[in-house]
C-alpha angles and dihedrals in degrees: 000000000000113000116216112219112231105226093182092064089045090055093049093050091046094054091047091051094049091048091051092047090048094053092043091054093044093052091051099041123125088247094067097045115105111260117237111261114254110237111235110223117243103232125171126185121234129187118240112222087222088072089071093037093125093051092044096047091047094050093241086118132029130202094263092050090050093061091048090046093052089052091050089052092054102262122136094190141041139199122209134217114218094220092054093052092084097176117089101276093216089059100106090195088065092046090047088054091053090048092048096052091041091054092045092056096035092240120152119222106221113173148347119229106215119210135165099026099115137276112304093191094048109143089216103089096209095052091043091052090051089054092049092053090046087059096053093080091055090052088052091048094048092051090049091053092047094246124160099222150348121238116224138183125235103213127160140138126233139043112007093230093048092048090050092052091048089051093051092053092048093049091050092052093048091048092051089053094045099043099086089044091058092238121140123215112227123187118209126213091243115147135312121034089341090072089063098087093199092056093045094047088051092052091051092049090051091052087054097188129131087220094062124067145128138285100212113213120200094226118014094106103119109121100181132027128193115270092020090279120154094221143355105047134084114304110237099179127025136176116228106267096214095048089044090056091049092053095046100042096077088064098036121134088166143018128211116206103205120196135181113165140003135210127224092271091055099254121134107252099213102036130051099227094183091057090045091052094047089053088052093051093045088055090056089235118174121179140064127338111194122215109228113177111189103166132115101209093083136033112268091254095050092046092052092051092048090050092047092048093049094047091048090051094051093047089052092049091052092050091052090051094054 
């Protein structure tokens, strides 16, 4: 007997199947899956001692008072500058006094910026070795104070490639010395070849050590000053500060928020802080950002507070955008 196929039933079942399939795909689509949570960076603000360099150099403020002042201004961490620590750094009584007052005010001692101890990227091996040894005492002091790192400069004259190789060798030696003391070696973009972010990033890559990184400064990107000076004259050649930050942030163990002047609405007039903080967040950086006011238009204290308020606002804005 010939069976006649019922196309109407087939069409009904087909429609039901397609509707079921459609809802099944919709319910399991990527759009409905929970998005991974974005990790909010853990950023704390520290106060750079250089922000009070005029008061410290004049004797209006001493190192002990600096820690107390930092606490009173709302900071929970400080970063020192070697040239402003006037007492003999190997004097443990002096270091004990810093530890005591820092503990009293619950202020963390994060880092020592080391200046004036010789050129670590000197192509003359003897001079370079002297500079390396000169830095050892600051590594010891940083460890005694419970710091995380020292900041060094990578100065040297001569061919760019030769200076880079000399810097790599010096950083490896410093890292080897500092490793057991749990102190990192951070190089700041701070004049000369080091203000060329491409050059500095290449040096850090060549060292290839988790104990060696950068301290990325918002505005130390002048490579060449008039008259061959290191500072203080007209800048003749500069690396783009925003590109520079992007190149240095992947290696950053610290960040320096430089500030010079502020407009009526509280924004820094020479540096786009929103852009800088966005770069920091995009790099996934967590750690300390030190406040370093260098301007002359406000008192040191007022300039610090303006910089701190702006940085806090920019950080909060970035968190909201996440």
